[in-house]
GUZA-891308 format. One record per residue (C-alpha): x, y, z. Coordinates in steps of 0.05 Angstrom, whole numbers, padded with zeros to 5 digits, always signed. Layout:
% GUZA-891308
XYZ
...
//
This chain:
% GUZA-891308
+00948-00571-00161
+00980-00637-00180
+01016-00675-00125
+01089-00688-00139
+01118-00738-00090
+01189-00726-00117
+01207-00800-00110
+01276-00812-00141
+01282-00857-00201
+01318-00924-00200
+01313-00989-00160
+01281-00980-00093
+01343-01004-00055
+01384-00949-00089
+01337-00890-00087
+01359-00860-00020
+01434-00870-00033
+01429-00840-00103
+01387-00783-00076
+01439-00765-00024
+01494-00768-00076
+01463-00716-00120
+01427-00665-00076
+01450-00594-00063
+01491-00584+00000
+01502-00524+00045
+01573-00515+00069
+01586-00504+00144
+01601-00430+00137
+01534-00418+00102
+01494-00460+00151
+01511-00406+00203
+01469-00357+00162
+01406-00399+00160
+01351-00402+00213
+01304-00462+00222
+01243-00465+00267
+01225-00533+00297
+01156-00540+00328
+01152-00598+00376
+01208-00631+00416
+01188-00704+00418
+01231-00756+00385
+01221-00727+00315
+01227-00653+00333
+01280-00663+00387
+01325-00706+00343
+01316-00658+00285
+01332-00596+00327
+01394-00628+00356
+01420-00654+00290
+01407-00590+00251
+01441-00549+00305
+01500-00597+00306
+01507-00586+00231
+01512-00511+00243
+01442-00484+00229
+01411-00434+00278
+01351-00470+00308
+01292-00443+00346
+01254-00500+00381
+01184-00493+00409
+01144-00537+00457
+01082-00523+00498
+01109-00565+00556
+01154-00536+00610
+01211-00578+00583
+01226-00617+00519
+01234-00679+00561
+01159-00677+00575
+01141-00688+00502
+01091-00745+00493
+01144-00790+00462
+01163-00803+00534
+01101-00846+00541
+01121-00897+00488
+01133-00963+00524
+01148-01024+00483
+01208-01012+00437
+01237-00989+00372
+01245-01031+00309
+01309-01039+00270
+01332-01088+00217
+01397-01112+00249
+01379-01186+00252
+01411-01195+00321
+01369-01258+00332
+01391-01290+00267
+01318-01306+00252
+01316-01283+00180
+01306-01208+00188
+01332-01159+00136
+01320-01089+00109
+01273-01118+00058
+01235-01158+00111
+01224-01096+00153
+01203-01058+00091
+01155-01114+00072
+01125-01121+00142
+01114-01046+00146
+01078-01041+00079
+01037-01104+00091
+01022-01083+00163
+00996-01016+00135
+00949-01057+00091
+00986-01033+00028
+00968-00960+00036
+01038-00931+00050
+01086-00901+00000
+01138-00954-00018
+01198-00909-00027
+01190-00875+00041
+01181-00941+00077
+01243-00972+00045
+01284-00912+00065
+01258-00920+00136
+01279-00992+00138
+01348-00974+00110
+01364-00922+00164
+01333-00962+00221
+01399-00996+00239
+01434-00928+00244
+01384-00906+00297
+01405-00961+00345
+01479-00945+00336
+01464-00871+00348
+01424-00885+00411
+01476-00933+00440
+01530-00880+00427
+01486-00831+00466
+01483-00878+00525
+01410-00900+00518
+01405-00961+00564
+01374-01011+00516
+01363-01080+00544
+01419-01130+00536
+01425-01205+00536
+01469-01244+00585
+01529-01239+00539
+01523-01164+00533
+01492-01160+00464
+01430-01117+00454
+01366-01157+00464
+01306-01160+00418
+01233-01180+00427
+01175-01191+00380
+01118-01144+00365
+01052-01151+00328
+01051-01163+00253
+01119-01195+00246
+01150-01265+00249
+01218-01241+00273
+01247-01208+00335
+01271-01139+00315
+01247-01094+00371
+01300-01062+00415
+01274-01039+00483
+01289-01010+00551
+01242-01050+00596
+01174-01015+00588
+01201-00944+00582
+01235-00943+00514
+01205-00877+00493
+01229-00843+00557
+01301-00868+00548
+01304-00850+00474
+01275-00781+00488
+01327-00769+00542
+01380-00786+00490
+01351-00734+00441
+01341-00685+00499
+01414-00691+00520
+01435-00678+00447
+01390-00617+00447
+01418-00592+00513
+01488-00595+00484
+01466-00549+00428
+01427-00504+00475
+01490-00496+00516
+01528-00478+00453
+01476-00426+00434
+01457-00462+00370
+01387-00479+00395
+01345-00424+00425
+01293-00461+00466
+01222-00433+00474
+01188-00475+00528
+01115-00461+00544
+01104-00432+00475
+01049-00455+00427
+01049-00443+00353
+00983-00413+00332
+00996-00397+00258
+01048-00403+00203
+01072-00342+00164
+01080-00349+00089
+01120-00297+00050
+01122-00299-00026
+01095-00369-00025
+01146-00397+00025
+01142-00413+00099
+01182-00360+00134
+01161-00361+00206
+01107-00373+00258
+01063-00336+00307
+01069-00365+00377
+01037-00351+00444
+01077-00349+00508
+01033-00393+00551
+01058-00361+00616
+01049-00288+00600
+00999-00292+00542
+01045-00251+00498
+01037-00262+00423
+01105-00268+00389
+01131-00266+00317
+01188-00313+00299
+01221-00316+00230
+01264-00369+00197
+01284-00394+00128
+01245-00459+00139
+01194-00486+00188
+01192-00559+00212
+01129-00587+00244
+01141-00645+00292
+01080-00636+00336
+01053-00708+00337
+00985-00735+00320
+00912-00717+00329
+00884-00775+00370
+00854-00728+00421
+00800-00710+00371
+00766-00769+00405
+00775-00735+00473
+00791-00802+00506
+00856-00830+00478
+00923-00855+00502
+00954-00788+00485
+00973-00737+00538
+00917-00688+00551
+00957-00631+00521
+00971-00667+00456
+00937-00630+00400
+00932-00619+00325
+00938-00544+00323
+01006-00537+00290
+00988-00587+00235
+00919-00559+00226
+00943-00487+00221
+00991-00504+00164
+00934-00543+00131
+00891-00480+00131
+00949-00442+00099
+00959-00491+00042
+00988-00557+00068
+00946-00615+00044
+00921-00662+00099
+00926-00736+00080
+00886-00797+00101
+00857-00768+00166
+00812-00829+00173
+00873-00874+00183
+00873-00875+00259
+00898-00932+00301
+00858-00965+00356
+00908-00998+00403
+00885-01066+00430
+00919-01064+00498
+00892-01005+00537
+00864-01004+00608
+00788-01003+00596
+00744-00941+00606
+00716-00939+00676
+00668-00881+00670
+00652-00811+00645
+00699-00780+00697
+00761-00799+00656
+00800-00748+00616
+00849-00796+00584
+00864-00870+00578
+00926-00909+00597
+00963-00954+00549
+00991-01022+00567
+01049-01034+00519
+01040-01080+00459
+01104-01114+00483
+01058-01148+00534
+01027-01188+00478
+01095-01220+00470
+01083-01261+00533
+01010-01247+00551
+00954-01290+00523
+00888-01256+00506
+00824-01292+00522
+00751-01288+00543
+00706-01341+00574
+00684-01392+00523
+00613-01392+00552
+00567-01333+00557
+00543-01353+00626
+00614-01351+00652
+00625-01282+00623
+00561-01258+00656
+00582-01289+00722
+00649-01253+00720
+00615-01186+00704
+00568-01196+00762
+00625-01214+00810
+00602-01286+00820
+00665-01314+00788
+00737-01294+00778
+00782-01304+00718
+00825-01353+00757
+00763-01397+00769
+00761-01417+00696
+00800-01476+00671
+00838-01477+00605
+00780-01513+00572
+00732-01458+00594
+00773-01403+00561
+00773-01379+00489
+00841-01354+00467
+00807-01323+00407
+00868-01292+00373
+00905-01359+00376
+00843-01393+00350
+00830-01345+00292
+00902-01329+00273
+00945-01389+00289
+01006-01365+00249
+01012-01300+00289
+00969-01315+00350
+00970-01258+00400
+01019-01219+00357
+00973-01201+00300
+00974-01127+00280
+00938-01077+00323
+00878-01066+00278
+00865-01141+00274
+00872-01152+00349
+00828-01092+00365
+00771-01113+00320
+00774-01184+00346
+00768-01160+00418
+00710-01115+00400
+00675-01172+00364
+00680-01216+00426
+00655-01161+00472
+00598-01143+00425
+00578-01216+00426
+00571-01213+00502
+00637-01243+00525
+00666-01179+00556
+00693-01188+00627
+00687-01122+00664
+00625-01086+00690
+00615-01048+00625
+00624-01111+00583
+00681-01078+00545
+00744-01115+00567
+00782-01179+00552
+00837-01213+00591
+00912-01209+00580
+00940-01267+00620
+01013-01279+00640
+01004-01345+00678
+01031-01387+00621
+01092-01341+00612
+01107-01342+00687
+01104-01418+00688
+01147-01424+00625
+01200-01376+00648
+01200-01404+00719
+01207-01476+00696
+01266-01459+00651
+01300-01418+00705
+01291-01473+00757
+01321-01524+00709
+01380-01479+00693
+01394-01468+00767
+01387-01542+00784
+01325-01530+00826
+01260-01570+00830
+01221-01550+00768
+01161-01587+00795
+01155-01541+00855
+01097-01497+00835
+01110-01442+00886
+01184-01439+00867
+01170-01438+00792
+01118-01383+00801
+01167-01341+00842
+01223-01349+00791
+01177-01337+00732
+01147-01275+00763
+01216-01246+00774
+01234-01255+00701
+01168-01224+00678
+01182-01166+00726
+01250-01155+00695
+01217-01148+00627
+01153-01110+00643
+01157-01090+00716
+01141-01016+00709
+01080-01032+00666
+01054-01082+00717
+01065-01030+00772
+01027-00978+00732
+00969-01026+00721
+00967-01043+00795
+00964-00970+00815
+00907-00955+00767
+00864-01017+00773
+00884-01041+00843
+00893-01113+00819
+00958-01152+00818
+00972-01173+00745
+01022-01226+00769
+00965-01266+00800
+00903-01240+00763
+00898-01229+00688
+00899-01157+00665
+00836-01129+00634
+00847-01092+00568
+00804-01061+00514
+00821-01022+00449
+00830-00947+00451
+00850-00891+00404
+00925-00887+00402
+00965-00866+00340
+00945-00828+00277
+00974-00853+00211
+00943-00796+00174
+00973-00726+00176
+01001-00671+00133
+01019-00695+00063
+01093-00693+00049
+01136-00711-00010
+01199-00754-00009
+01236-00694+00021
+01186-00691+00079
+01163-00623+00053
+01089-00606+00053
+01053-00571-00004
+01077-00505+00027
+01149-00494+00003
+01196-00490+00062
+01147-00523+00111
+01168-00593+00130
+01130-00644+00172
+01163-00702+00208
+01144-00760+00254
+01072-00773+00270
+01050-00705+00243
+01060-00730+00171
+01026-00787+00136
+01081-00821+00097
+01106-00886+00128
+01051-00927+00160
+00994-00932+00111
+00928-00951+00143
+00958-00984+00205
+01023-00975+00242
+01061-01035+00266
+01082-01033+00339
+01150-01003+00355
+01152-00966+00288
+01131-00897+00314
+01197-00887+00351
+01234-00913+00290
+01201-00863+00243
+01208-00804+00290
+01283-00814+00299
+01294-00833+00227
+01262-00768+00203
+01299-00725+00254
+01368-00756+00256
+01378-00784+00186
+01328-00758+00134
+01308-00685+00146
+01381-00661+00155
+01394-00681+00082
+01328-00659+00051
+01323-00592+00085
+01394-00574+00063
+01375-00587-00010
+01317-00538-00001
+01357-00485+00036
+01417-00484-00012
+01389-00426-00054
+01376-00383+00009
+01448-00378+00034
+01454-00304+00014
+01385-00284+00036
+01402-00259+00106
+01355-00254+00166
+01280-00248+00153
+01246-00189+00184
+01185-00200+00228
+01159-00131+00209
+01136-00156+00141
+01061-00147+00127
+01051-00223+00127
+01073-00227+00200
+01028-00169+00219
+00968-00201+00185
+00980-00270+00216
+00989-00240+00285
+00925-00200+00279
+00886-00263+00260
+00912-00300+00321
+00895-00242+00368
+00825-00236+00338
+00811-00309+00351
+00836-00304+00423
+00795-00242+00437
+00733-00276+00408
+00740-00333+00458
+00755-00287+00517
+00696-00242+00502
+00646-00296+00483
+00610-00304+00551
+00579-00370+00532
+00546-00422+00576
+00591-00483+00571
+00664-00501+00584
+00712-00522+00531
+00712-00594+00558
+00637-00597+00550
+00645-00590+00474
+00707-00633+00470
+00671-00690+00505
+00612-00684+00458
+00658-00685+00399
+00693-00746+00427
+00628-00785+00434
+00608-00770+00363
+00676-00792+00338
+00679-00856+00379
+00607-00877+00366
+00605-00861+00291
+00677-00854+00267
+00711-00903+00314
+00731-00977+00308
+00676-00992+00258
+00643-00943+00211
+00586-00943+00161
+00558-00893+00111
+00497-00875+00154
+00538-00861+00217
+00591-00822+00180
+00539-00779+00145
+00507-00764+00212
+00575-00750+00244
+00591-00698+00191
+00526-00661+00204
+00531-00667+00279
+00603-00642+00282
+00586-00582+00238
+00528-00565+00284
+00570-00575+00346
+00623-00528+00318
+00571-00473+00309
+00547-00484+00380
+00619-00482+00405
+00632-00413+00376
+00565-00389+00401
+00564-00418+00472
+00635-00433+00495
+00658-00396+00557
+00732-00383+00569
+00745-00352+00638
+00804-00307+00654
+00841-00261+00607
+00886-00268+00547
+00947-00237+00580
+00960-00290+00632
+00971-00364+00642
+00903-00390+00618
+00895-00464+00605
+00822-00458+00586
+00843-00410+00530
+00896-00460+00508
+00843-00515+00505
+00795-00470+00467
+00843-00458+00409
+00859-00532+00406
+00787-00556+00408
+00768-00505+00354
+00817-00542+00309
+00792-00610+00330
+00722-00590+00312
+00745-00577+00240
+00791-00637+00236
+00737-00684+00262
+00691-00665+00204
+00746-00676+00153
+00763-00742+00187
+00691-00766+00177
+00689-00740+00106
+00752-00778+00089
+00724-00842+00120
+00659-00834+00082
+00692-00825+00014
+00736-00887+00022
+00689-00944+00005
+00734-01000+00028
+00763-01027+00092
+00838-01025+00103
+00880-01026+00166
+00851-00980+00219
+00795-00957+00172
+00740-01009+00178
+00676-00998+00140
+00622-01048+00160
+00597-01051+00088
+00665-01076+00064
+00688-01139+00099
+00702-01211+00083
+00658-01269+00105
+00706-01278+00163
+00697-01206+00184
+00765-01182+00160
+00780-01116+00124
+00764-01119+00050
+00807-01073+00009
+00790-01046-00060
+00857-01037-00094
+00827-01021-00162
+00792-00959-00136
+00826-00937-00072
+00901-00952-00077
+00918-00879-00068
+00934-00827-00015
+00875-00781-00003
+00904-00711+00005
+00854-00657+00023
+00862-00584+00005
+00830-00532+00052
+00778-00488+00019
+00748-00448+00076
+00713-00503+00115
+00719-00579+00120
+00656-00592+00078
+00688-00555+00020
+00755-00591+00023
+00780-00614-00046
+00807-00684-00055
+00874-00696-00090
+00899-00767-00103
+00970-00793-00101
+00969-00862-00134
+01006-00916-00096
+01046-00953-00148
+01070-01018-00117
+01129-01043-00158
+01165-01084-00106
+01110-01116-00066
+01051-01155-00093
+00983-01132-00071
+00947-01190-00038
+00891-01194+00012
+00925-01187+00079
+00922-01250+00121
+00952-01269+00188
+00925-01340+00192
//
């Protein structure tokens, strides 16, 4: 089938406005006759559910957590981008659009990104109206800070807990609609399949995670807002429950999966400490605003630090290599995440790593503390030459900006980051790939929409920091409510959809059969045993750097591991009870298919771009080397029974407003 992105005609700055002016609308009386299922209650799903219910639709919202406020969006730390130019430093809608496309290494869809930049300012107004406590300057105006990949300050924030505060705003909007009866909330429910009737998405099969009951739910449209698939690597910054099941189930029913190899490695994560870990902890990218990243300039000093014979504070400025500032003077420590991550890996691979495993670099706040403290002492008329006083004042200012992050680091590592540099190392974080959607955010299954991180559309091959929250809320508050109405307009006379249709019976039976297979398998190994093995294959051969040999091996190894999983996995307990091992089994089964497609996608893309770095395709300086002549397209994969048989469809990326140039941050 040919991909139709449904991008409106006309100048890019006018597309969204003209689109809204000419779409079909559903009047309020008819909205009351239409049901919408929303899977996932993070920033994308939560904002969508609240907005659709406010408009008058009947919404059923599903989350596997015990409350929508526990969605993983709560873990986002650093901020949310918006083109409001509060700092007067040259920002604009076009500049945000340009930075996002360039930051994604020219592999995002222009029209979607421009729309995102356009509605970004509305998000901030919406959140302030909800009471979200965004940081403010002394005069009361909202404050901004910088993030990687930009030369302006456009990131709004709430200390180091922006995601939590934004999610509470969406959650409160949801609660208003739950109280009105417009949202029926299904906590502790997991979607295990989508139901398609006459070619259209008309419902889902869900499992009640408390009782084990399998349930049928119908609707006139289904919205997937279930997040990304970073846990295919086992160790990632995602919550342990985060999974790809909802997105993968719709893929197996006809929704194309786009660019799975575009996965982001975040540069500022607390390093791995051993095989005992089940997840990793992120230190916000906002820390790179004030923290300086460095390693020892001499190999012998790095070795001495690893062996405990020296400390970071023993090294003078001349004995340190601030390698991001050295390699990328224009952006310094605020280069995009993919660039910063590869640079840290290169230094550690060369032997300059500073923890016991040799896989860590320093993130140092001493200079920021001194700078802030000196300025504050001067403003207060105090002695700015008093080192102890300056340090105290500076630490207080840093605490006001990042205090909860520093506290979290201290609790995990047992070192005080105010006096000793943090240790960080790259880790799997965000997935830019996801279900393919058109301009309307609809997948290749009519009536099935995908929003937020679960779709592919806005970030190309690398996401700029603070853009995930922006996309999730843009999709939920300001884009989907228009586009889904255009789709639903013909269904206003349809009436409720019966769950007794044969398609519901068939989908339910398939779900029950898979569950029974796991329960009755009596294998030898736990689910985590297989998930960890998959994660090691993914990290070692499909991780920060990839090559044809490793990817070919990964495809074969994952396929073999999947066979072993179905043969030897052991799931204790029964199906009709609270059974977390069963939950994990269904999720890991999907990861074992997604991982193979991930590697297949990375193998076919013979170029490096953004988070996809093929060792065979790099510049003399070790930077990503794109091939725009042959790979300037979205790779959308169609399911054909197993990952090895997936069929590739290409959506050309026609850049009309931005010139394709080799990306540089020097």
